C-alpha positions as CSV (number, residue, x, y, z in Angstrom):
1,A,150.3,103.3,136.9
2,R,152.2,101.1,139.1
3,T,151.4,97.3,139.1
4,V,150.8,95.5,142.4
5,M,153.2,92.6,143.3
6,T,151.6,89.6,144.6
7,Y,153.7,87.3,146.8
8,V,153.1,83.5,147.5
9,A,154.2,82.3,150.8
10,K,155.8,79.0,150.6
11,K,157.2,78.5,154.2
12,C,157.1,80.6,157.3
13,G,159.4,80.0,160.3
14,I,161.1,81.6,163.3
15,R,164.9,82.3,164.0
16,F,165.7,82.7,167.7
17,Q,169.1,84.4,167.4
18,P,168.5,87.4,166.6
19,P,164.7,87.0,167.1
20,S,163.0,87.3,163.7
21,I,160.3,85.8,161.5
22,V,161.5,84.2,158.1
23,L,159.3,84.1,155.1
24,I,160.2,82.1,152.1
25,Y,158.2,83.1,149.1
26,T,157.9,83.6,145.4
27,E,156.7,86.6,143.5
28,D,154.3,86.9,140.6
29,N,154.6,83.3,139.5
30,K,158.3,83.7,139.0
31,D,160.4,80.5,139.8
32,K,162.9,82.4,141.9
33,T,162.4,81.6,145.6
34,R,163.3,84.6,148.0
35,Q,163.7,85.0,151.7
36,R,162.4,87.8,153.8
37,V,163.6,88.2,157.4
38,M,161.3,90.5,159.6
39,P,163.1,91.3,162.9
40,V,161.1,90.8,166.1
41,R,161.4,93.9,168.3
42,N,160.0,94.8,171.7
43,F,158.9,91.2,172.5
44,S,159.4,89.4,175.8
45,K,158.5,86.3,177.6
46,L,155.5,88.4,178.9
47,S,154.3,89.7,175.6
48,D,150.8,88.8,174.0
49,C,151.4,86.4,171.0
50,G,148.1,87.2,169.4
51,L,148.8,91.0,169.6
52,A,152.4,90.7,168.2
53,A,151.1,88.5,165.4
54,E,148.3,91.0,164.5
55,E,150.7,93.9,164.5
56,L,153.3,92.2,162.3
57,K,150.5,91.0,159.9
58,N,149.1,94.6,159.7
59,N,152.7,96.2,159.4
60,P,152.7,98.1,156.1
61,R,156.2,97.0,155.3
62,H,155.3,93.3,155.5
63,K,151.5,93.1,154.9
64,A,151.8,92.2,151.3
65,Y,154.3,89.4,152.0
66,L,152.2,88.0,154.8
67,E,149.0,87.9,152.9
68,G,149.2,84.1,152.5
69,V,150.3,83.5,156.1
70,S,147.5,82.6,158.5
71,L,147.3,84.7,161.7
72,R,147.3,81.4,163.6
73,Q,150.8,80.3,162.2
74,L,152.3,83.8,163.2
75,Q,150.7,83.3,166.7
76,K,152.4,80.0,166.9
77,L,155.7,81.2,165.8
78,Y,155.4,84.0,168.6
79,S,154.6,81.4,171.0
80,L,157.6,79.4,170.2
81,L,159.7,82.5,170.6
82,K,158.1,83.3,174.0
83,G,158.8,79.8,175.1
84,H,162.6,80.1,174.0
85,L,162.7,83.4,175.9
86,G,161.3,81.8,179.0
87,G,164.0,79.1,178.9
88,E,161.9,76.2,177.4
89,S,163.3,73.9,174.7
90,L,161.7,73.9,171.3
91,A,160.1,70.4,171.9
92,E,158.5,71.6,175.2
93,S,157.1,74.8,173.4
94,L,155.7,72.8,170.5
95,G,154.2,70.4,173.1
96,K,152.6,73.2,175.0
97,F,151.2,74.9,171.8
98,Q,150.0,71.6,170.6
99,Q,148.1,71.0,173.8
100,E,146.5,74.5,173.7
101,E,145.5,74.0,169.9
102,T,143.9,70.6,170.4
103,I,140.2,70.3,170.7
104,D,138.9,68.0,173.5
105,P,135.7,66.3,172.0
106,E,134.3,65.9,175.5
107,E,134.8,69.5,176.6
108,D,131.5,71.4,177.0
109,M,132.0,74.6,175.0
110,N,128.7,76.1,176.3
111,K,130.6,76.8,179.5
112,L,133.4,78.9,177.8
113,D,133.6,82.5,177.7
114,D,133.5,84.4,174.2
115,E,137.2,84.8,173.9
116,E,137.9,81.0,174.5
117,L,135.0,79.9,172.2
118,A,136.1,82.1,169.5
119,K,139.6,80.6,169.7
120,R,138.2,77.0,169.6
121,K,136.0,78.0,166.6
122,S,139.1,79.2,164.9
123,I,141.0,76.0,165.4
124,M,138.1,74.1,164.0
125,D,137.8,76.4,161.0
126,E,141.6,76.0,160.3
127,L,141.4,72.2,160.7
128,F,138.3,72.0,158.3
129,E,140.1,74.2,155.6
130,K,143.1,71.9,155.9
131,N,141.1,68.7,155.5
132,R,138.6,69.9,152.9
133,K,138.8,68.5,149.5
134,K,138.6,71.3,146.6
135,K,137.6,70.8,143.1
136,D,141.2,71.3,142.0
137,D,142.5,68.5,144.3
138,P,143.6,65.4,142.3
139,D,141.5,62.9,144.5
140,F,138.4,65.2,144.4
141,I,135.2,63.2,143.7
142,Y,132.0,65.2,143.0
143,D,129.3,62.7,144.1
144,I,130.1,60.1,146.4
145,E,127.5,57.4,147.2
146,V,128.1,55.2,150.2
147,E,126.1,52.0,151.0
148,F,126.2,51.2,154.6
149,P,125.9,47.8,155.9
150,Q,122.7,46.6,157.5
151,D,124.1,43.6,159.3
152,E,123.0,44.4,162.8
153,Q,119.4,45.0,163.9
154,L,118.7,48.8,164.0
155,E,118.5,50.3,167.5
156,S,115.5,52.4,168.0
157,C,115.5,55.8,169.7
158,S,112.8,57.2,171.8
159,W,112.0,59.8,169.2
160,D,111.7,57.0,166.4
161,V,108.8,55.5,168.4
162,E,105.5,56.4,167.0
163,S,103.5,58.7,169.3
164,G,100.2,57.1,168.5
165,E,99.6,59.7,165.8
166,D,99.1,58.4,162.2
167,I,101.1,60.5,159.7
């Protein structure tokens, strides 16, 4: 019986020349850090970053190594490569990606199509996971009680006003 190797991704980045995704990882809790270079083939400035990221993540040769790398991060790396192929500087590509990945709190998400809504939800889920406190975190506190100051007079809302019915 063959044992399954587990790989822990430490860093994932991109190299422009030759185009490739670079993964820094360790295997099976060993201290030795290794590097895996995955060449990017058949990708142009017209390619779909999401599709390319999915293909790489599901590629049988790389699947086990990319288990700990989010699809979103691979999409970001491909979008940086796409920008580079289109003649953009790294700063321009990063700025453009950041703008696409930022959620505008004033935006009416009811007006978005299903694909755009799914993208926004995915961004929010990732942000939530990144900021979430887990039981293992050193600054995790189980039961936080907060007293809110009652300095100002509380404002009443129309739904607060009694409707004449006694409860």
